[in-house]
Structures are given as structure tokens and as C-alpha cells.
mmCIF file of the N, C-alpha and C atoms, coordinates in Angstrom:
data_MODEL
# 
_entry.id   MODEL 
# 
loop_
_atom_site.group_PDB 
_atom_site.id 
_atom_site.type_symbol 
_atom_site.label_atom_id 
_atom_site.label_alt_id 
_atom_site.label_comp_id 
_atom_site.label_asym_id 
_atom_site.label_entity_id 
_atom_site.label_seq_id 
_atom_site.pdbx_PDB_ins_code 
_atom_site.Cartn_x 
_atom_site.Cartn_y 
_atom_site.Cartn_z 
_atom_site.occupancy 
_atom_site.B_iso_or_equiv 
_atom_site.pdbx_formal_charge 
_atom_site.auth_seq_id 
_atom_site.auth_comp_id 
_atom_site.auth_asym_id 
_atom_site.auth_atom_id 
_atom_site.pdbx_PDB_model_num 
ATOM 1   N N  . MET A 1 1  ? 13.648 -6.388 -0.238  1.00 0.00 ? 1  MET A N  1 
ATOM 2   C CA . MET A 1 1  ? 15.085 -6.412 -0.343  1.00 0.00 ? 1  MET A CA 1 
ATOM 3   C C  . MET A 1 1  ? 15.675 -5.985 0.982   1.00 0.00 ? 1  MET A C  1 
ATOM 4   N N  . ARG A 1 2  ? 16.863 -6.455 1.269   1.00 0.00 ? 2  ARG A N  1 
ATOM 5   C CA . ARG A 1 2  ? 17.567 -6.099 2.490   1.00 0.00 ? 2  ARG A CA 1 
ATOM 6   C C  . ARG A 1 2  ? 18.631 -5.059 2.156   1.00 0.00 ? 2  ARG A C  1 
ATOM 7   N N  . VAL A 1 3  ? 18.729 -4.039 3.010   1.00 0.00 ? 3  VAL A N  1 
ATOM 8   C CA . VAL A 1 3  ? 19.662 -2.935 2.815   1.00 0.00 ? 3  VAL A CA 1 
ATOM 9   C C  . VAL A 1 3  ? 20.493 -2.800 4.079   1.00 0.00 ? 3  VAL A C  1 
ATOM 10  N N  . GLN A 1 4  ? 21.814 -2.676 3.925   1.00 0.00 ? 4  GLN A N  1 
ATOM 11  C CA . GLN A 1 4  ? 22.669 -2.463 5.085   1.00 0.00 ? 4  GLN A CA 1 
ATOM 12  C C  . GLN A 1 4  ? 22.971 -0.980 5.206   1.00 0.00 ? 4  GLN A C  1 
ATOM 13  N N  . LEU A 1 5  ? 22.730 -0.421 6.386   1.00 0.00 ? 5  LEU A N  1 
ATOM 14  C CA . LEU A 1 5  ? 22.936 1.000  6.623   1.00 0.00 ? 5  LEU A CA 1 
ATOM 15  C C  . LEU A 1 5  ? 24.412 1.294  6.865   1.00 0.00 ? 5  LEU A C  1 
ATOM 16  N N  . ILE A 1 6  ? 24.890 2.397  6.313   1.00 0.00 ? 6  ILE A N  1 
ATOM 17  C CA . ILE A 1 6  ? 26.264 2.814  6.509   1.00 0.00 ? 6  ILE A CA 1 
ATOM 18  C C  . ILE A 1 6  ? 26.441 3.371  7.921   1.00 0.00 ? 6  ILE A C  1 
ATOM 19  N N  . LYS A 1 7  ? 25.430 4.037  8.409   1.00 0.00 ? 7  LYS A N  1 
ATOM 20  C CA . LYS A 1 7  ? 25.511 4.729  9.686   1.00 0.00 ? 7  LYS A CA 1 
ATOM 21  C C  . LYS A 1 7  ? 25.877 3.806  10.839  1.00 0.00 ? 7  LYS A C  1 
ATOM 22  N N  . ASN A 1 8  ? 25.179 2.667  10.951  1.00 0.00 ? 8  ASN A N  1 
ATOM 23  C CA . ASN A 1 8  ? 25.422 1.796  12.097  1.00 0.00 ? 8  ASN A CA 1 
ATOM 24  C C  . ASN A 1 8  ? 25.576 0.319  11.708  1.00 0.00 ? 8  ASN A C  1 
ATOM 25  N N  . GLY A 1 9  ? 25.536 -0.006 10.428  1.00 0.00 ? 9  GLY A N  1 
ATOM 26  C CA . GLY A 1 9  ? 25.753 -1.376 9.984   1.00 0.00 ? 9  GLY A CA 1 
ATOM 27  C C  . GLY A 1 9  ? 24.553 -2.296 10.107  1.00 0.00 ? 9  GLY A C  1 
ATOM 28  N N  . ARG A 1 10 ? 23.408 -1.790 10.544  1.00 0.00 ? 10 ARG A N  1 
ATOM 29  C CA . ARG A 1 10 ? 22.208 -2.615 10.672  1.00 0.00 ? 10 ARG A CA 1 
ATOM 30  C C  . ARG A 1 10 ? 21.627 -2.925 9.303   1.00 0.00 ? 10 ARG A C  1 
ATOM 31  N N  . GLN A 1 11 ? 20.907 -4.032 9.220   1.00 0.00 ? 11 GLN A N  1 
ATOM 32  C CA . GLN A 1 11 ? 20.213 -4.387 7.988   1.00 0.00 ? 11 GLN A CA 1 
ATOM 33  C C  . GLN A 1 11 ? 18.722 -4.176 8.189   1.00 0.00 ? 11 GLN A C  1 
ATOM 34  N N  . VAL A 1 12 ? 18.083 -3.506 7.233   1.00 0.00 ? 12 VAL A N  1 
ATOM 35  C CA . VAL A 1 12 ? 16.649 -3.237 7.289   1.00 0.00 ? 12 VAL A CA 1 
ATOM 36  C C  . VAL A 1 12 ? 16.002 -3.706 5.994   1.00 0.00 ? 12 VAL A C  1 
ATOM 37  N N  . SER A 1 13 ? 14.694 -3.885 6.035   1.00 0.00 ? 13 SER A N  1 
ATOM 38  C CA . SER A 1 13 ? 13.944 -4.264 4.838   1.00 0.00 ? 13 SER A CA 1 
ATOM 39  C C  . SER A 1 13 ? 13.416 -3.010 4.169   1.00 0.00 ? 13 SER A C  1 
ATOM 40  N N  . ALA A 1 14 ? 13.577 -2.927 2.857   1.00 0.00 ? 14 ALA A N  1 
ATOM 41  C CA . ALA A 1 14 ? 13.095 -1.784 2.090   1.00 0.00 ? 14 ALA A CA 1 
ATOM 42  C C  . ALA A 1 14 ? 12.335 -2.294 0.871   1.00 0.00 ? 14 ALA A C  1 
ATOM 43  N N  . PHE A 1 15 ? 11.402 -1.473 0.386   1.00 0.00 ? 15 PHE A N  1 
ATOM 44  C CA . PHE A 1 15 ? 10.538 -1.825 -0.729  1.00 0.00 ? 15 PHE A CA 1 
ATOM 45  C C  . PHE A 1 15 ? 10.886 -0.943 -1.918  1.00 0.00 ? 15 PHE A C  1 
ATOM 46  N N  . ALA A 1 16 ? 11.063 -1.532 -3.092  1.00 0.00 ? 16 ALA A N  1 
ATOM 47  C CA . ALA A 1 16 ? 11.326 -0.786 -4.323  1.00 0.00 ? 16 ALA A CA 1 
ATOM 48  C C  . ALA A 1 16 ? 10.008 -0.637 -5.074  1.00 0.00 ? 16 ALA A C  1 
ATOM 49  N N  . VAL A 1 17 ? 9.511  0.599  -5.155  1.00 0.00 ? 17 VAL A N  1 
ATOM 50  C CA . VAL A 1 17 ? 8.206  0.878  -5.752  1.00 0.00 ? 17 VAL A CA 1 
ATOM 51  C C  . VAL A 1 17 ? 8.330  0.970  -7.258  1.00 0.00 ? 17 VAL A C  1 
ATOM 52  N N  . GLY A 1 18 ? 7.460  0.295  -7.976  1.00 0.00 ? 18 GLY A N  1 
ATOM 53  C CA . GLY A 1 18 ? 7.432  0.374  -9.425  1.00 0.00 ? 18 GLY A CA 1 
ATOM 54  C C  . GLY A 1 18 ? 7.552  -0.999 -10.056 1.00 0.00 ? 18 GLY A C  1 
ATOM 55  N N  . ASP A 1 19 ? 7.010  -1.116 -11.243 1.00 0.00 ? 19 ASP A N  1 
ATOM 56  C CA . ASP A 1 19 ? 7.035  -2.379 -11.958 1.00 0.00 ? 19 ASP A CA 1 
ATOM 57  C C  . ASP A 1 19 ? 8.432  -2.635 -12.493 1.00 0.00 ? 19 ASP A C  1 
ATOM 58  N N  . GLY A 1 20 ? 9.134  -3.615 -11.953 1.00 0.00 ? 20 GLY A N  1 
ATOM 59  C CA . GLY A 1 20 ? 10.484 -3.938 -12.382 1.00 0.00 ? 20 GLY A CA 1 
ATOM 60  C C  . GLY A 1 20 ? 11.548 -3.060 -11.767 1.00 0.00 ? 20 GLY A C  1 
ATOM 61  N N  . ALA A 1 21 ? 11.226 -2.343 -10.706 1.00 0.00 ? 21 ALA A N  1 
ATOM 62  C CA . ALA A 1 21 ? 12.188 -1.426 -10.090 1.00 0.00 ? 21 ALA A CA 1 
ATOM 63  C C  . ALA A 1 21 ? 13.350 -2.166 -9.453  1.00 0.00 ? 21 ALA A C  1 
ATOM 64  N N  . ILE A 1 22 ? 13.119 -3.371 -8.991  1.00 0.00 ? 22 ILE A N  1 
ATOM 65  C CA . ILE A 1 22 ? 14.177 -4.137 -8.337  1.00 0.00 ? 22 ILE A CA 1 
ATOM 66  C C  . ILE A 1 22 ? 15.279 -4.494 -9.327  1.00 0.00 ? 22 ILE A C  1 
ATOM 67  N N  . ASN A 1 23 ? 14.986 -4.503 -10.615 1.00 0.00 ? 23 ASN A N  1 
ATOM 68  C CA . ASN A 1 23 ? 15.985 -4.836 -11.636 1.00 0.00 ? 23 ASN A CA 1 
ATOM 69  C C  . ASN A 1 23 ? 17.027 -3.737 -11.814 1.00 0.00 ? 23 ASN A C  1 
ATOM 70  N N  . PHE A 1 24 ? 16.744 -2.529 -11.335 1.00 0.00 ? 24 PHE A N  1 
ATOM 71  C CA . PHE A 1 24 ? 17.684 -1.421 -11.450 1.00 0.00 ? 24 PHE A CA 1 
ATOM 72  C C  . PHE A 1 24 ? 18.670 -1.381 -10.289 1.00 0.00 ? 24 PHE A C  1 
ATOM 73  N N  . ILE A 1 25 ? 18.495 -2.252 -9.298  1.00 0.00 ? 25 ILE A N  1 
ATOM 74  C CA . ILE A 1 25 ? 19.343 -2.233 -8.112  1.00 0.00 ? 25 ILE A CA 1 
ATOM 75  C C  . ILE A 1 25 ? 20.244 -3.456 -8.136  1.00 0.00 ? 25 ILE A C  1 
ATOM 76  N N  . ASP A 1 26 ? 21.552 -3.220 -8.123  1.00 0.00 ? 26 ASP A N  1 
ATOM 77  C CA . ASP A 1 26 ? 22.530 -4.297 -8.087  1.00 0.00 ? 26 ASP A CA 1 
ATOM 78  C C  . ASP A 1 26 ? 23.067 -4.458 -6.663  1.00 0.00 ? 26 ASP A C  1 
ATOM 79  N N  . GLU A 1 27 ? 23.909 -5.443 -6.479  1.00 0.00 ? 27 GLU A N  1 
ATOM 80  C CA . GLU A 1 27 ? 24.327 -5.825 -5.131  1.00 0.00 ? 27 GLU A CA 1 
ATOM 81  C C  . GLU A 1 27 ? 25.077 -4.722 -4.380  1.00 0.00 ? 27 GLU A C  1 
ATOM 82  N N  . HIS A 1 28 ? 26.004 -4.039 -5.004  1.00 0.00 ? 28 HIS A N  1 
ATOM 83  C CA . HIS A 1 28 ? 26.825 -3.069 -4.291  1.00 0.00 ? 28 HIS A CA 1 
ATOM 84  C C  . HIS A 1 28 ? 26.453 -1.625 -4.615  1.00 0.00 ? 28 HIS A C  1 
ATOM 85  N N  . ASP A 1 29 ? 25.235 -1.384 -5.055  1.00 0.00 ? 29 ASP A N  1 
ATOM 86  C CA . ASP A 1 29 ? 24.781 -0.028 -5.335  1.00 0.00 ? 29 ASP A CA 1 
ATOM 87  C C  . ASP A 1 29 ? 24.498 0.706  -4.033  1.00 0.00 ? 29 ASP A C  1 
ATOM 88  N N  . GLU A 1 30 ? 24.651 2.019  -4.106  1.00 0.00 ? 30 GLU A N  1 
ATOM 89  C CA . GLU A 1 30 ? 24.335 2.872  -2.970  1.00 0.00 ? 30 GLU A CA 1 
ATOM 90  C C  . GLU A 1 30 ? 22.895 3.342  -3.136  1.00 0.00 ? 30 GLU A C  1 
ATOM 91  N N  . VAL A 1 31 ? 22.034 3.022  -2.174  1.00 0.00 ? 31 VAL A N  1 
ATOM 92  C CA . VAL A 1 31 ? 20.626 3.397  -2.262  1.00 0.00 ? 31 VAL A CA 1 
ATOM 93  C C  . VAL A 1 31 ? 20.278 4.359  -1.135  1.00 0.00 ? 31 VAL A C  1 
ATOM 94  N N  . GLU A 1 32 ? 19.302 5.213  -1.415  1.00 0.00 ? 32 GLU A N  1 
ATOM 95  C CA . GLU A 1 32 ? 18.779 6.128  -0.408  1.00 0.00 ? 32 GLU A CA 1 
ATOM 96  C C  . GLU A 1 32 ? 17.382 5.649  -0.060  1.00 0.00 ? 32 GLU A C  1 
ATOM 97  N N  . ILE A 1 33 ? 17.090 5.545  1.235   1.00 0.00 ? 33 ILE A N  1 
ATOM 98  C CA . ILE A 1 33 ? 15.786 5.053  1.676   1.00 0.00 ? 33 ILE A CA 1 
ATOM 99  C C  . ILE A 1 33 ? 15.101 6.104  2.521   1.00 0.00 ? 33 ILE A C  1 
ATOM 100 N N  . GLU A 1 34 ? 13.762 6.023  2.551   1.00 0.00 ? 34 GLU A N  1 
ATOM 101 C CA . GLU A 1 34 ? 12.933 6.882  3.392   1.00 0.00 ? 34 GLU A CA 1 
ATOM 102 C C  . GLU A 1 34 ? 12.010 6.006  4.204   1.00 0.00 ? 34 GLU A C  1 
ATOM 103 N N  . GLY A 1 35 ? 11.616 6.511  5.354   1.00 0.00 ? 35 GLY A N  1 
ATOM 104 C CA . GLY A 1 35 ? 10.629 5.807  6.155   1.00 0.00 ? 35 GLY A CA 1 
ATOM 105 C C  . GLY A 1 35 ? 9.259  5.920  5.518   1.00 0.00 ? 35 GLY A C  1 
ATOM 106 N N  . ILE A 1 36 ? 8.479  4.855  5.597   1.00 0.00 ? 36 ILE A N  1 
ATOM 107 C CA . ILE A 1 36 ? 7.148  4.859  4.991   1.00 0.00 ? 36 ILE A CA 1 
ATOM 108 C C  . ILE A 1 36 ? 6.217  5.749  5.782   1.00 0.00 ? 36 ILE A C  1 
ATOM 109 N N  . GLY A 1 37 ? 6.279  5.706  7.097   1.00 0.00 ? 37 GLY A N  1 
ATOM 110 C CA . GLY A 1 37 ? 5.428  6.531  7.930   1.00 0.00 ? 37 GLY A CA 1 
ATOM 111 C C  . GLY A 1 37 ? 4.148  5.814  8.308   1.00 0.00 ? 37 GLY A C  1 
ATOM 112 N N  . GLY A 1 38 ? 3.267  6.532  8.936   1.00 0.00 ? 38 GLY A N  1 
ATOM 113 C CA . GLY A 1 38 ? 2.039  5.930  9.422   1.00 0.00 ? 38 GLY A CA 1 
ATOM 114 C C  . GLY A 1 38 ? 2.214  5.389  10.827  1.00 0.00 ? 38 GLY A C  1 
ATOM 115 N N  . VAL A 1 39 ? 1.142  4.890  11.385  1.00 0.00 ? 39 VAL A N  1 
ATOM 116 C CA . VAL A 1 39 ? 1.175  4.412  12.760  1.00 0.00 ? 39 VAL A CA 1 
ATOM 117 C C  . VAL A 1 39 ? 2.051  3.178  12.896  1.00 0.00 ? 39 VAL A C  1 
ATOM 118 N N  . SER A 1 40 ? 1.826  2.188  12.057  1.00 0.00 ? 40 SER A N  1 
ATOM 119 C CA . SER A 1 40 ? 2.589  0.956  12.186  1.00 0.00 ? 40 SER A CA 1 
ATOM 120 C C  . SER A 1 40 ? 3.688  0.838  11.138  1.00 0.00 ? 40 SER A C  1 
ATOM 121 N N  . GLY A 1 41 ? 3.720  1.735  10.160  1.00 0.00 ? 41 GLY A N  1 
ATOM 122 C CA . GLY A 1 41 ? 4.732  1.674  9.115   1.00 0.00 ? 41 GLY A CA 1 
ATOM 123 C C  . GLY A 1 41 ? 4.485  0.567  8.117   1.00 0.00 ? 41 GLY A C  1 
ATOM 124 N N  . VAL A 1 42 ? 3.271  0.040  8.055   1.00 0.00 ? 42 VAL A N  1 
ATOM 125 C CA . VAL A 1 42 ? 2.965  -1.063 7.142   1.00 0.00 ? 42 VAL A CA 1 
ATOM 126 C C  . VAL A 1 42 ? 2.219  -0.500 5.945   1.00 0.00 ? 42 VAL A C  1 
ATOM 127 N N  . ARG A 1 43 ? 2.719  -0.845 4.743   1.00 0.00 ? 43 ARG A N  1 
ATOM 128 C CA . ARG A 1 43 ? 2.067  -0.407 3.512   1.00 0.00 ? 43 ARG A CA 1 
ATOM 129 C C  . ARG A 1 43 ? 2.310  -1.463 2.448   1.00 0.00 ? 43 ARG A C  1 
ATOM 130 N N  . TRP A 1 44 ? 1.487  -1.532 1.468   1.00 0.00 ? 44 TRP A N  1 
ATOM 131 C CA . TRP A 1 44 ? 1.567  -2.479 0.360   1.00 0.00 ? 44 TRP A CA 1 
ATOM 132 C C  . TRP A 1 44 ? 1.412  -3.926 0.819   1.00 0.00 ? 44 TRP A C  1 
ATOM 133 N N  . GLY A 1 45 ? 0.935  -4.147 2.024   1.00 0.00 ? 45 GLY A N  1 
ATOM 134 C CA . GLY A 1 45 ? 0.673  -5.496 2.487   1.00 0.00 ? 45 GLY A CA 1 
ATOM 135 C C  . GLY A 1 45 ? 1.885  -6.274 2.931   1.00 0.00 ? 45 GLY A C  1 
ATOM 136 N N  . TYR A 1 46 ? 3.039  -5.622 3.072   1.00 0.00 ? 46 TYR A N  1 
ATOM 137 C CA . TYR A 1 46 ? 4.247  -6.300 3.525   1.00 0.00 ? 46 TYR A CA 1 
ATOM 138 C C  . TYR A 1 46 ? 4.503  -5.916 4.973   1.00 0.00 ? 46 TYR A C  1 
ATOM 139 N N  . SER A 1 47 ? 4.269  -6.836 5.876   1.00 0.00 ? 47 SER A N  1 
ATOM 140 C CA . SER A 1 47 ? 4.512  -6.524 7.276   1.00 0.00 ? 47 SER A CA 1 
ATOM 141 C C  . SER A 1 47 ? 6.010  -6.554 7.551   1.00 0.00 ? 47 SER A C  1 
ATOM 142 N N  . GLY A 1 48 ? 6.482  -5.655 8.369   1.00 0.00 ? 48 GLY A N  1 
ATOM 143 C CA . GLY A 1 48 ? 7.894  -5.586 8.714   1.00 0.00 ? 48 GLY A CA 1 
ATOM 144 C C  . GLY A 1 48 ? 8.716  -4.716 7.790   1.00 0.00 ? 48 GLY A C  1 
ATOM 145 N N  . VAL A 1 49 ? 8.151  -4.261 6.681   1.00 0.00 ? 49 VAL A N  1 
ATOM 146 C CA . VAL A 1 49 ? 8.872  -3.373 5.761   1.00 0.00 ? 49 VAL A CA 1 
ATOM 147 C C  . VAL A 1 49 ? 8.512  -1.942 6.131   1.00 0.00 ? 49 VAL A C  1 
ATOM 148 N N  . ARG A 1 50 ? 9.497  -1.189 6.593   1.00 0.00 ? 50 ARG A N  1 
ATOM 149 C CA . ARG A 1 50 ? 9.240  0.157  7.073   1.00 0.00 ? 50 ARG A CA 1 
ATOM 150 C C  . ARG A 1 50 ? 9.912  1.243  6.238   1.00 0.00 ? 50 ARG A C  1 
ATOM 151 N N  . TYR A 1 51 ? 10.623 0.846  5.193   1.00 0.00 ? 51 TYR A N  1 
ATOM 152 C CA . TYR A 1 51 ? 11.357 1.818  4.383   1.00 0.00 ? 51 TYR A CA 1 
ATOM 153 C C  . TYR A 1 51 ? 11.072 1.594  2.904   1.00 0.00 ? 51 TYR A C  1 
ATOM 154 N N  . VAL A 1 52 ? 11.255 2.658  2.120   1.00 0.00 ? 52 VAL A N  1 
ATOM 155 C CA . VAL A 1 52 ? 11.062 2.595  0.677   1.00 0.00 ? 52 VAL A CA 1 
ATOM 156 C C  . VAL A 1 52 ? 12.305 3.181  0.009   1.00 0.00 ? 52 VAL A C  1 
ATOM 157 N N  . VAL A 1 53 ? 12.758 2.560  -1.081  1.00 0.00 ? 53 VAL A N  1 
ATOM 158 C CA . VAL A 1 53 ? 13.935 3.018  -1.813  1.00 0.00 ? 53 VAL A CA 1 
ATOM 159 C C  . VAL A 1 53 ? 13.531 4.201  -2.680  1.00 0.00 ? 53 VAL A C  1 
ATOM 160 N N  . THR A 1 54 ? 14.265 5.322  -2.558  1.00 0.00 ? 54 THR A N  1 
ATOM 161 C CA . THR A 1 54 ? 13.961 6.504  -3.358  1.00 0.00 ? 54 THR A CA 1 
ATOM 162 C C  . THR A 1 54 ? 15.004 6.766  -4.436  1.00 0.00 ? 54 THR A C  1 
ATOM 163 N N  . LYS A 1 55 ? 16.283 6.531  -4.145  1.00 0.00 ? 55 LYS A N  1 
ATOM 164 C CA . LYS A 1 55 ? 17.343 6.815  -5.104  1.00 0.00 ? 55 LYS A CA 1 
ATOM 165 C C  . LYS A 1 55 ? 18.323 5.652  -5.172  1.00 0.00 ? 55 LYS A C  1 
ATOM 166 N N  . VAL A 1 56 ? 18.886 5.463  -6.354  1.00 0.00 ? 56 VAL A N  1 
ATOM 167 C CA . VAL A 1 56 ? 19.950 4.477  -6.573  1.00 0.00 ? 56 VAL A CA 1 
ATOM 168 C C  . VAL A 1 56 ? 21.113 5.218  -7.215  1.00 0.00 ? 56 VAL A C  1 
ATOM 169 N N  . ASN A 1 57 ? 22.248 5.231  -6.547  1.00 0.00 ? 57 ASN A N  1 
ATOM 170 C CA . ASN A 1 57 ? 23.434 5.959  -7.010  1.00 0.00 ? 57 ASN A CA 1 
ATOM 171 C C  . ASN A 1 57 ? 23.112 7.415  -7.339  1.00 0.00 ? 57 ASN A C  1 
ATOM 172 N N  . ASN A 1 58 ? 22.360 8.068  -6.468  1.00 0.00 ? 58 ASN A N  1 
ATOM 173 C CA . ASN A 1 58 ? 21.959 9.478  -6.571  1.00 0.00 ? 58 ASN A CA 1 
ATOM 174 C C  . ASN A 1 58 ? 21.091 9.788  -7.788  1.00 0.00 ? 58 ASN A C  1 
ATOM 175 N N  . VAL A 1 59 ? 20.366 8.812  -8.302  1.00 0.00 ? 59 VAL A N  1 
ATOM 176 C CA . VAL A 1 59 ? 19.404 9.025  -9.378  1.00 0.00 ? 59 VAL A CA 1 
ATOM 177 C C  . VAL A 1 59 ? 18.058 8.497  -8.880  1.00 0.00 ? 59 VAL A C  1 
ATOM 178 N N  . CYS A 1 60 ? 17.002 9.258  -9.100  1.00 0.00 ? 60 CYS A N  1 
ATOM 179 C CA . CYS A 1 60 ? 15.674 8.888  -8.634  1.00 0.00 ? 60 CYS A CA 1 
ATOM 180 C C  . CYS A 1 60 ? 15.241 7.558  -9.260  1.00 0.00 ? 60 CYS A C  1 
ATOM 181 N N  . LEU A 1 61 ? 14.811 6.633  -8.413  1.00 0.00 ? 61 LEU A N  1 
ATOM 182 C CA . LEU A 1 61 ? 14.396 5.309  -8.887  1.00 0.00 ? 61 LEU A CA 1 
ATOM 183 C C  . LEU A 1 61 ? 13.165 5.416  -9.786  1.00 0.00 ? 61 LEU A C  1 
ATOM 184 N N  . HIS A 1 62 ? 12.244 6.295  -9.472  1.00 0.00 ? 62 HIS A N  1 
ATOM 185 C CA . HIS A 1 62 ? 11.034 6.454  -10.283 1.00 0.00 ? 62 HIS A CA 1 
ATOM 186 C C  . HIS A 1 62 ? 11.373 6.923  -11.695 1.00 0.00 ? 62 HIS A C  1 
ATOM 187 N N  . GLU A 1 63 ? 12.342 7.821  -11.818 1.00 0.00 ? 63 GLU A N  1 
ATOM 188 C CA . GLU A 1 63 ? 12.768 8.311  -13.139 1.00 0.00 ? 63 GLU A CA 1 
ATOM 189 C C  . GLU A 1 63 ? 13.356 7.176  -13.984 1.00 0.00 ? 63 GLU A C  1 
ATOM 190 N N  . MET A 1 64 ? 14.080 6.264  -13.344 1.00 0.00 ? 64 MET A N  1 
ATOM 191 C CA . MET A 1 64 ? 14.646 5.130  -14.081 1.00 0.00 ? 64 MET A CA 1 
ATOM 192 C C  . MET A 1 64 ? 13.562 4.151  -14.505 1.00 0.00 ? 64 MET A C  1 
ATOM 193 N N  . VAL A 1 65 ? 12.571 3.936  -13.650 1.00 0.00 ? 65 VAL A N  1 
ATOM 194 C CA . VAL A 1 65 ? 11.504 2.980  -13.965 1.00 0.00 ? 65 VAL A CA 1 
ATOM 195 C C  . VAL A 1 65 ? 10.682 3.458  -15.153 1.00 0.00 ? 65 VAL A C  1 
ATOM 196 N N  . ILE A 1 66 ? 10.370 4.758  -15.207 1.00 0.00 ? 66 ILE A N  1 
ATOM 197 C CA . ILE A 1 66 ? 9.556  5.250  -16.318 1.00 0.00 ? 66 ILE A CA 1 
ATOM 198 C C  . ILE A 1 66 ? 10.379 5.540  -17.569 1.00 0.00 ? 66 ILE A C  1 
ATOM 199 N N  . GLY A 1 67 ? 11.717 5.466  -17.475 1.00 0.00 ? 67 GLY A N  1 
ATOM 200 C CA . GLY A 1 67 ? 12.564 5.576  -18.651 1.00 0.00 ? 67 GLY A CA 1 
ATOM 201 C C  . GLY A 1 67 ? 13.123 6.943  -18.941 1.00 0.00 ? 67 GLY A C  1 
ATOM 202 N N  . ARG A 1 68 ? 12.991 7.900  -18.046 1.00 0.00 ? 68 ARG A N  1 
ATOM 203 C CA . ARG A 1 68 ? 13.528 9.235  -18.289 1.00 0.00 ? 68 ARG A CA 1 
ATOM 204 C C  . ARG A 1 68 ? 15.041 9.301  -18.111 1.00 0.00 ? 68 ARG A C  1 
ATOM 205 N N  . LYS A 1 69 ? 15.558 8.545  -17.160 1.00 0.00 ? 69 LYS A N  1 
ATOM 206 C CA . LYS A 1 69 ? 16.997 8.591  -16.888 1.00 0.00 ? 69 LYS A CA 1 
ATOM 207 C C  . LYS A 1 69 ? 17.561 7.183  -16.892 1.00 0.00 ? 69 LYS A C  1 
ATOM 208 N N  . GLU A 1 70 ? 18.861 7.098  -17.146 1.00 0.00 ? 70 GLU A N  1 
ATOM 209 C CA . GLU A 1 70 ? 19.553 5.824  -17.113 1.00 0.00 ? 70 GLU A CA 1 
ATOM 210 C C  . GLU A 1 70 ? 20.358 5.725  -15.821 1.00 0.00 ? 70 GLU A C  1 
ATOM 211 N N  . LYS A 1 71 ? 20.618 4.499  -15.442 1.00 0.00 ? 71 LYS A N  1 
ATOM 212 C CA . LYS A 1 71 ? 21.427 4.279  -14.251 1.00 0.00 ? 71 LYS A CA 1 
ATOM 213 C C  . LYS A 1 71 ? 22.866 4.663  -14.560 1.00 0.00 ? 71 LYS A C  1 
ATOM 214 N N  . PRO A 1 72 ? 23.502 5.467  -13.708 1.00 0.00 ? 72 PRO A N  1 
ATOM 215 C CA . PRO A 1 72 ? 24.881 5.876  -13.979 1.00 0.00 ? 72 PRO A CA 1 
ATOM 216 C C  . PRO A 1 72 ? 25.861 4.721  -13.815 1.00 0.00 ? 72 PRO A C  1 
ATOM 217 N N  . ARG A 1 73 ? 26.925 4.766  -14.581 1.00 0.00 ? 73 ARG A N  1 
ATOM 218 C CA . ARG A 1 73 ? 27.980 3.764  -14.474 1.00 0.00 ? 73 ARG A CA 1 
ATOM 219 C C  . ARG A 1 73 ? 28.928 4.207  -13.371 1.00 0.00 ? 73 ARG A C  1 
ATOM 220 N N  . ARG A 1 74 ? 29.369 3.259  -12.562 1.00 0.00 ? 74 ARG A N  1 
ATOM 221 C CA . ARG A 1 74 ? 30.256 3.608  -11.450 1.00 0.00 ? 74 ARG A CA 1 
ATOM 222 C C  . ARG A 1 74 ? 31.686 3.322  -11.789 1.00 0.00 ? 74 ARG A C  1 
# 
């Protein structure tokens, strides 16, 4: 997925971890991303993806995927 940064307006590629995690992210949601790390920043076999989505609208994405929390209404 492509994410536009608020800080400088750049677009970066980010990976949503979890089975069906991309379904919890809508077009105008606010997401928090982290750098993957490592020497080249390559993980999960996707070259060029250097970030991972951690939160959607200030709720942990992993908690939503496993069913503990619901996505907040904006």
C-alpha cells in the first residue's frame, strides 16, 4: 500500500502485517508506520517496502486483526 506522509508530503510503500489487515485500512485513515530495519530494509520478500503499518486511527492494527478491538468511527 502507498502512504502519504504528513511531514513532507512524500509517498512511501508500507506493509500491513496480518491476514486481512489491509481490509481495516480505508482511503483517508490516519496510519502510523515504523521502519522495518535491517541492512537493506527488505522483509517478507517485498523489495522496496521499508515501512510497516502499526496503528490505524490510533488503534493497534494487530489488535484489530485478532478481534480484540474495533476500528473507531471518525
